Structures are given as structure tokens and as C-alpha cells.
N, C-alpha and C positions, 0 to 999 in steps of 0.2 A: 390771431387771438386778440381778444379785447378785454379791457378791465372796466367793470361797471361801477358807477358811483352809488353808494348808499347815502341817500340824501338826509337821513334822519339823525346822524350822529356827529357831523362835523359842523362847527360854527366858525365864522370868520370874525368873531368878536374882537380879537386882536390878531393882526396879521404880521407874520415875520417878514422882514425886509425881503423883497424879491417876489412876494406872492401876488402882487397886484394891489391896486387901490380902488376902493369903491367910489363910484360916481354918485354923489348924493342927489343929483337931479335926474337920475335914470331909474325908472320903475322896472324892476326885474320880473316880479310875478304879475302876470297879466290875466290869468284865468285859473279857476279852480272848480273841479267837479269830481264826483265819486271819490276815488282815492288818489286823485292826480292834481298836481298844479303845473301850469304851463309858464315857462320862463323865457325871457328874452336874453340874448347874449350880445355883447359888444365885440367889435373886431378891431383890436388895437393894431396899428401898423398899416392899415389899409391905405391911408393917405400918403404913406411914404413909398408905396409901390409906383413903378413907372407905368405909363399908359399901356405898354405892351404886357406887363405882368398882370395888370388889371383885366385886360382883354383875355388873356390866357385863363385866369381864374374864372371869368364870366362864362366862357364856353365850357370849361370843366364843370361848372355848377349847373349849366343847362343840361349837359350830358347826364349828370347825376339825377336831376329831377325827372328826366324821361324814363328812369327805371322804376318809378314809384309803383306803377300798375303791376310790374313783375312780382314784387314782393307780396302784394295783396293776393295775387293768384297762387303764389307758392304757399302762402299760409293756409289757404283752403280754396278749393276750386269754385265755391259759390260766393266768395267774398265780393268779387267785382260786381255781379248782378245786384247784390244787396246794396252796395255802395252807390251804384248809379241811381237806384231807386230813391235812396235816402237823399242824395244830392238834388234830385228832381224835386222832392218835397220841400227841402229847405229853400230852394231857389224859386219855386213856382206856386206853392200852396197859397191860396188867396183867402183862406178862412181865418179864424181867430188864432192868433199866435201868442196871446198872452194868457191863455188858460193853462191850468196845471198840467193837463195831459200833453199839450204841445211842448211845454217846458221839459216834461219827462222824455218825450221823443227827442228833443234837442240834446239832452244830456246823453241819451243813448248814441246819438250821432257823433257827439264829441268823443265818446269812448271808442266807437268804431274807428274813427280817424286816428286816435292816439295809438290804438293797438294794431292798426293796419289789418283789421278784420274782427271777427266775432269772438276771438279768444284773448284773454287778458295778456297783455304784452309781456308780463313777467311770470305770472303763475301758470299761464297757458290753459287755464280752464275757460269754458264758455261762460260769457255773461249775457244777461237778458234785458230786454226793454222793460222799463218800469211802467210804461203806459199799457193799457189793455190791448189785447190783440185786435179786438173789434175797432178800436180807435186807429190803430196802425193801418188796418184795412181801409178805413174811411179816408185816410190821408192818401193812400196809394190810388184809390178810386178817384179822388179829387184831381190827381195829376195824370189821369189816363193810364194807370198801370194795374187796373183790376185783373187783367188776364194773367199777371204774374203773381198775384197776391197769395194764393194758396202755397205755391212753392216757396216764395220768399219768407212768408210768415212761419211756415213749418221750420225753415232753416233758422230763423231768428228765435223762435219761442220753444221749440221742442227740445227738452234736455237730452234725449237719446240720439239726436242727429248731430254728429260731429262734436261730441262732448269735450274733447281735449285736443289741442293742437298737436302736441308731441307726447305720446304716451311713455310713461316710465314704469308701467305696471310690472310687478314681479311675476304675474301670471297672465297667460294669454299671449297673443302675437302682437308685439308692439308696432309692427308695420301696419297690420290691419286695424289696430286700435287708434292709430294716429290720424289726424285730419289733414295733415300737411299734404300738399299736392305733388309729392315726389314719386309716389308709387300708385299703381292702379291694377287691381286684380292679381296681385302677387303676395306671397307670404314672406316672412322673414327668412325662412330656410331657403326658399327659392332665390331670393335676392343674394344671400350670402354664398350660395352654391354657384350662382352665375359669376359673381366677381372672383371667387376662388378659381374658377375655370379660365379666366382671362388674365389674371395677374401673373406676373413673372417674378417669383421669389428671388431669382438670381439677378434681377435688375437693381443696381445700386442707385439708379436715378429714376424711380418709377413715377409715372404721372399720377395725378390725384383721381384715380378711377371713380367715375360716377359723379364728379363734382358738378357737371353742367348738363345733366340729363334727367329725364323722367323715365322710370322703369315700368314697362307695361307688359302684358301678355297678349300676344297675337297668334292665333292659330296654334295655341298650346306652347308657343315658344316665348322665352324671355327676350325682350327687345328694349334697347335704349333709344329714347327720342331726344335729340339734342336741343338745347336752348341756344339758338343762333339765328342769324339772318337766314330767312327761308325756312326756318324750323319753328318750334314752339317759341313764343314771344318775339317772333320775327319783326313785326311792326314797331315794337318799342325799341328793339336792339338796332334797327335801322336808324331811328332818330338819335340814339346814343352815339352811333358811329359817325353820323353827320356832324354832331357837335364836337366829337373828339378830333375829327379831321380839321375843323376850324381851329380848335385849340392847337393842334399840331403845327399849324402855319405860324403861330405866334409864340411857340414854346421858347423857354429861356436858353436852352442849349441843345446840342445834337443828341445827347443821351435821352432827353425827354422826347425829342422828335422820334427817335428810333423806338423807344418804349411804346409810344402811342401808336406807331405804325404796327407794331407786333400785337398790341391789344385789339386794334381794329381787325387785323387779319384773323385773330383768334375768334372774335365775334362773328366773322363771316364764315369761318370754316368749322368752328366748334372743336378744333384740334387742341387737345390738352398739352401737347408738346409746345405749341405756340404760347399757351398760357404760362408755361414754365419759362420760356424764352423771355416773355414780357416781364415776369417777376425778377429774373436775373438782371435785366437791363434797368428795371425800376429800382432795384436795390443799389445799383451803381450811381444813381443820381443823388449825390450828397451835397451838391453845390447850389442847386436851385432854391429859390425862396418859396415858390408856389409848389405845392404837392397835392396828391390826390389818391383816393382809393376808388376803384370802379370795377365791379364785376361780381361774380358768384364766389363769395369769399368764405364766410364762416359757416361751419356745419352744426352749430348748436341746435338748430330747429329740426334736424333729421334724427329720428330715433336710432338710426344706425351710424350716425356720424360721418356721412359721406357727402351729402348734397349741400351745395353752397347756396345760402340765401343771398339775394341780390342786395348789394350795398354800394352807396356812394358817399364820398367825403372829400371836401376841398378845404385846404388850409394854407396858411402862410407861416413861415418860420418866425419865432420870437428869438432874435439873435442873442439878446442879453440873457434871457432865461435859459437858453440852450447851453450856456457855458457849463452849467453843472452836469448836464447830460453828456456833454463832450468829455468831461472829466471821467465820468463813469465808463464811457466807451473806451477811452484810452487805457483804463485799468481793468478791462474785461478779463484779461488773462489772469490777473491776480485773483480776482473773485472766483474764477473757475478753479484755479489751482488750490485755493484755500477753502473751497466748499466742503462741507462735512460728508459728502457722498463718497461711495466706493470709487477708488481711482479708475476702475474699469469703465465707469460710466461718465467719466469726465472727458471733455475734449482736450486733446493734446495741444491743439492750436486753435484758438478761437479766431474765426475769420469774419471780417467785414461787419461787425456790429456797429451800426450808426444810430445815434440817438439824438433827439432834439425835442424842444418844447415848441408847441405850435399853437396857433389860434385858429379855430374853425371859422370858415367862411360860409360853407353850405353843408347841411346834413341831409342825407337822403336814404331811401330804402330802409335797410335794417338798422340804420343809424338815426332814424327820424320817426317820431319826435324824441323817443328815448334813445340816448346815445352813450357810448362809452366815454371814459375820461382818459383812456390810454389804449394804444393799439400797437401790436407787434406783428409784423408781416414780413415775408410770406409764411404760410403755414407748412409748406412742404419741408420735411426734415432734411432731405438731402440738399436742398437749396440753402437752408440755414447752415448746414455743415460745410458746404463747399464754397458758398458765396457770401454768407452772412444774412443779416436781416436789418430792417429798419424798425426802430422803436420810437414812439412819440407819446408825450404827455400833453393833453389838450388843456392848456392853461385857462383860456377864457371860459370854457365850459365849467371847469372846476370852480372858478371864481364866481360865475353866475349862480351855481348851486349854493355856494356859501353866502353870497350877498342876498339871495332871495330868502335864505333862512333867517337872516338878520332882520328881515321885514316883519317877521312874526314875533308877537310879544311872548310866546311860550317857547320853552326849550326842552328838547328831548334829553340833552345833556344833564340839565338840572334834575330831571325826573329819574334817570336811570344810573347816574354816577353816584358812587357811595358817599363821598365827602367833598368838602370844599377844596381839599388839596388836589383831588382828581379833576375837579372842575377847573381850577386855576391852571393846572398843567395843560389841560386841553385848550383853554383859551390862549395860553402863551405859545404852545407849540403845535396844537392839533392840526390846523390847516396845512402848515408847512410839512410836518412829519408825514401827513397823508400823501402829499405830493411826492415826497422822496420815496415812500413805499411804492407808489405808482411807477416812478422812474425805475426803481430796482426790479419790480415785477415785470415791466414791459421790456426794458433795455437788456437786463441780464437774466432774469428768471426764465422767460420763454426761450431765450437764446442759449441757455446753459444745457449741459448734459448731452448724451448721445445714446442711440439705440445700439444694442449689440448686433453684430452681423446676422442677417437673416430674420430679424424681428420686424414685423410689419408696423407701419405707423397707425394702422387701424386695429391693432391687436386688442386694445382695451374696449372696443365695441361701444356700447351705449354708455359706458362709464368714462370714456375718453375725455370729454370736455371737463367734467368735474375734477378728474385727477390731474389734468394738465393745468387747470386754473389753481388747484391747490398747490401743485408743485411750484408754480411761479409766485404765488402768494407767500409760500414758506421761504422761498429764496429771498424775497423782499423783506420779510419779517426778520429772518435770521441776520441779514446784513444791516438792517436798520440800526441795530445795536452795536455794530462793530466799530471799534475805535478808529478804523481806517476811514470811516466817513467824516469823523471830526478832523482827522489828519489831512484829508483832502479838501477840507473847507466846505463840505456839503451839509453836514449837520452842524448847527450852531454850537452845541456842547454835548457832553456825554449823557445828559439827562433827557434830551429832546425825544428820543425814540420811545420813551415810556408812555407818552401821550398816544402814540399809535398802538402800542401793546394794549393799553387800557381800552381804547376804542374798538379794537379788533375782537377782543374777548367779550366785551360788553355786547357788541353787536352779534357776534357769531353764536353766543350761547343764549341770547335773549331778545334784543331789540328787533332784529330783522323779522322775527316771527309775526310781528304785527301785519306783515304783508300776506300772510297765509290764512285762508279761511279756517275757522275752527273745525277740527276733525279731519283736515286734509294733511297729507304728507308734505314734506319739503322737497320740491322737484326741480327748481331752476338751478342750472349748473353752478353759477357763482354763489348762490345762497347755500347750495350743498357744500361747495368748497369751504366756505367760511365755517359752517356748522361742523364739518368733518374735522377741521383743524382745531377749533376751539374745544369741541367735546372730547376729542382724543387727548388733548393736553390736560383737560380737566380730569379725565378718568385716569390718566397715567402720570399725573404731575406731582403726586405726593404732597399736596398742599400748596403748590406754587400758585394755584388759583383757589380761592375760597368762596363758597356759597354762603351768603349772609342774609338774614331776614331781620328787618326793622319795621315796626309798625305795620306788620302784615305784608310788607313789600320785599321782593327778592332782589338781591344784588349779587353780581359776580365780581370779585375783587382780586387783582393781581397782588400777591404778597411777596413774591420772589421773582424779580425780573430776570436775573441771571439764570435761574433755573428754568424759567419759561423759554428763554432763548435756547437753552440746551434741548428742551423738548421740541422746539421748532426744527432744530438741526436733526434730531433723531427721526422725526417724521418726514422731513425732506429727504433724508437718506433712503428711507423705506419706499417712499413714493417714486423716487428716481429709480430705485431697483425694480420696482414693479413695472414701470414703463420701459426701462431699458431691456429687461428680460422678457417682456410681453406676458407677465404673470396675470392673466385675466382673472383667475380664481381669487387671488389675493386682493386685486383691485376691487373686484365685486364685493368681497367680504368687508373691505374697509368702508366703501360707500354705504352699503346696506346697514352696517353696524352703527356708523356715526353720523351719516349725512341726511338721512331720510325722515326718521320718526321723531316727532316732537312730543315732549311730555305734555299731556293735555291740560293739567292744572297750571303749569307755567305758561302754556300757550294762552289760556284764558286770561290769566293775570296780565300778560303783556298786552293783549288786545284791549283790555279794560283801561289800563294805565295810559296807553297811547291814545285811545279814543277820547279820554278826558282832556288831552292837550289840544284837541281840535286841529290837528295838523294832517297834512297829506303825506303819506309815506313814499309816493312816487313823484318824480319830476321829469319833465321833458321840455322840448324847446320848439319855438317857431324861428324860422330863419329870417335874417335881415334880407331885404331885397337889394339886388345889384342892378342898378338902373343906368343904362347908357345915356349919356348927355350929348346931344347933337347941337352943332352950330353950323349953319350953312350946308346942311346935309352931310356933315362929317362928324363922326363920333370923336369928341375931344376929351371925354372923361367917362369913368364909371363910378357912380356914387353909391355908397351904402346908405340905405334908408331903413329905419327900424320900425317895423309894423308892430302894432299891439293887438291885432285882431286874429286870434287863433282860428276861429271858425271861418273867418274870411279867407285866411291863407289856405285852409284845406279845400274850400270850394274853388278858390282861384286855381290851385294846382289841379283839381279835377277838370276844370275847363281847359286849361292850357296844356296839360301833359297826359290827359286821359286818352289812351290810344288802343287799349285792349278791350 
């Protein structure tokens, strides 16, 4: 599970001690286009690593980069042919590159690279080139691709071809309506019947059925095609395995070596039992400084919540900042015992929750360029129950988001906050309180609660991701205000949490809708989670949140923070019940009532006010380069170099890691 950053409402104007310090000589924002800005991040602590640790991180990063093509193909089966053609034009077109049409083509290319395909990375709707189709055809002809032009241009320009990456439609077959390359020639009913026939409800340690396969129909039969060496994505997975093997040789400890060995075996066999064995071993490694994510992990992109999108992430531990996470981990049982949920749904004994603050070294696949600021893995409920989980807050990514916001002269906070007191509270506590919410969300929220015996982890179906993210968010919100956090020295004082309450309600009820096209529903799981929580609390709060209008502008203001905390607790209890009991109907009703439909008048107002700020609502990143340094034919160091060329990095990755 991952926690996504909303770039529009947090500012680092004043940082609480421990949040990191801005480098005045480092330019964070390096490119802007469409609704996106591209940011650089620094890697604190790299120079303190040993040569072995740097080499370990280098090979893990190479393994992560080799998975890039996999995600492109998973997002839609025609993405890679289009990308290859676009790369060819950008690298080889000899005509006029300064005309407005080529600039429009270049912006489309940047959007493709940012979204890993033709669908918006967040909204999941198809976007289109601003240049004329005939001009795009001319470019393809100029680089010798005229034979592909009709097919590629239909794919790029026609709105009825692959209109949405993942369908959330309330009518029709969401499998057939989705463009993701997880299913072919099958319906939702057929897929669900197939998995129902092979799952063992009596198995208390079930594999994640369907996580690493494509489901197709052959000779009238449903068949799974595995993503593995020798199967789908085999050439890319072979490259990943080769780098993982090199990493294994220089791992920090035996647990890491064993975990990598299991991961390689999983990639070679496609055996999901090996994936579980890897995750159990990976959870055990709490001592290493360098860590990673590599595999088919999150199922947000699958309309049925089964298939894992390929993801890579390499990071190093921030020992000082991790002290607060260690405190939360050590007190995990207290938080579980004092949760407002029904005792039947609480874990009697919380096992193995480890938490740390990390600094990203390399982002890849589903974490690149847009990336989470927090991660909690593994996702299998039984592994979390029996062995625990790892939770991380990604500090340098959060700081880069905040520091890049400070480079803009305009402020979302000033536009959408009600008064100077709210603004001052955010400037004093907002960045730090947001990090604590992330810690609680990832470390304790996702790790809390349990399913009743016999309830499947897939019982919530297409609503699973939204409800799970809401559950974790509510856990973090509820405990952000708890005096225990002040007692533990995590929150600076009893007022700090209010900045996060202000921001969450302001964002969930209003600001985030600037990301959604007018007339469209709210479909992304994390945005649905925030809207669900904020709107439910507004409707059921008895005045704890007030809607106010001043000078024709709408504001949502928290008037009773204690009452709002009680509302968060009530909703947390209900969503935990829904998940624990597998109450699909109640979960569906909650999402469809509160998470999807946006008031059109408010939506238009938000879009107009945000547009006037001339800010980009989405942020993403380019990676620093890890460069081996040789002396006399021997590698003596690995240096971090900070590139500022977004398009250059995308083309470089295409040349170096394009294998499918």
C-alpha cells in the first residue's frame, strides 16, 4: 500500500525541527508542462555509505530501471509501440524543432513519459496530442515510420480507442471497459468465477491469486499467462534478475541475500509461494541501511484489485529521523488496543511492525515519475498478521515537494484557507504534522485490524483500494490528535494536529478537485478516500465543519476539532467493520455515496480559483544518476549526480533499458 502526496496544500515556509533543511543553491523544479511540474530530489546520507553499500544500491537501482517497459505494457498493450515511435522522432527528426507544432508534440511526449502511457497518471483518462494528426503523421514519415502511422495515430487521437486505463463505471463490464493489459477476451464474471474456482477458502495463508499473470481465453477456456522468465515480460525480467544477482553478492547481511535469492527464484518460476517466502524474509531485514521494493506489487490499476503493477524503489535509512518511527513501532500494541474499532476486529498481538524514515535513491515503474511519500508492505493480510510489515515515510521526496512549492510566488494555502490563523497554523506545523500523519497511516494504519475467519482479502472487489486507504488515513487522523503523541515526544504540542485536520478537510472537500476535469467523477483511489472521509464528516458532523462563503468564494472550516476527531473514530470503526466482515454492499454504498460525485458548481469554482494561481496540481521526479567512479580499472566509488534534464532522462532510459 502506498500513500500519495497532494502537492497543492503543504508548504514548507516554516519547518519544524527534524523535517529537513532546504538547500538554497539547489533548484528543485526543473520542468513544467500541462498540469505537471518535474522536481529533483537530493539523497542525504549517500556519502556516509560504505563502498559495498553503494554498490548494493547501484545494482538494485539498475534492477529497478529494467522494469520500466513492463509497466508501460501493463498500462495498455499499445503504449510501447507509440513510445518507441515518439522516441524515434525526438532523437532523429531533422526538421524544424522550434515551430509551435513541434513544441506541442514535445509536450505530448513529456506527458506520455510522465504517465507511462496515454492515460493520465492520476485521473486515468486518455489525453490527446495538441498538434494536428497530419503533423504527427509527417513526423512519423520523416523518421521512416509511415507504415505504422495509421495504427499509432488512431491509438493516440481517437477518443473511443482505450478511453480509460481503469474503469470505475457503475454500468457495464469494468474488465472490458478498462484499457489495462491484464485481461484479454474475458469478462468480469468469467474472471471472478475462475478465481473462485481455484481459491481455497480454508487456506489461512492464501497466495495472492492472479498477482503476476495475464488472464486470457484460449479455446474457450480461461488461462493465466505468467509474468516471469520465459513467459510474458521474460526479456525484461531476465535483466532484472541479472542485476539482483549482482546485488546479492554485495548485500549487507545474510537476510538480504536470502531474500534476493527467493525473489530471483520467484521471477524465474512465477510461483506465488516464492513471492510470499520472499516477502517474509524481506520483512525480517530491519538492520540493513539499504532497502528496496521490486516486483508486481500494488493492485490499484486493476479494476478487480488483483493484478500487481510493476514497481521498483531503492532507498537508504535516515537513522536520525527514524527515531520517531521506531517509537511508533514500539507502541504499536497500545495504538491497536486503544483503537475505536470493535474488539473483534483488533489484533490481539501486533507482530513485527517495523517503521523507518528513508531517503529515496531510485524511483522506477509505478513509482516513477509520480511517487508515493509513504509505503507499507507486504500487502498479504496473513503475512502482516503472522510476520508483520515494513512501513516507511520517504523524507527526501516529501521535502522536495515542499521545497519546490516554496519556489512559487503564489500559494494554494493563502487562496483556500479561511483566515490568517489557519494559515499561520499551517506554516508553523503543517509540513511536520503531514509527515506524522504519513507515519501513522503507513506504520500503524495499514498494519492495524484483522479480517474475520473466512473473509477473503479480495471481498471488497473494485472498492478495496479506496476503503483500505480510507481506513489507514482515518487511523492516522484519529491518532494525530491523541495526547499519546505528545507524551511520546512525536507531536511538538497539543495544537499541532489541527494543521493536518485543516489541510485534510480543505483538500478532501474542495482543493483536490482541481485535478479532475469538469463534468468527470472522482475516480482515483486516494482522492476517493479523502473525499469519502471529508464529505462523510461534513454530512454527519453536526457543525464540526462549516461551509462559509466570502466574496463569492467557498471555504470549509473546522469549528470543533475534538468533535471532528470523534467523527474520524466513528468512520474508522465502520470501515474496519466493513473490511473485517467482508460487507461488500456497505462498502459499495459508502464509496458511491461519498467518494465519487463532485458538486458541479463547487467543482467549477475550485478549477477557476486554482487556475488563477498558475500552479501545477501534480508533481513528479527525475532520478539522480548513480555513476561508478573508476581508477586503474577498479571501481573506487559510486557518485550521485543530479541531472536537471527531464526529457533527456526519459530518452536515456529508453535507450538503456528499453528491452520489450
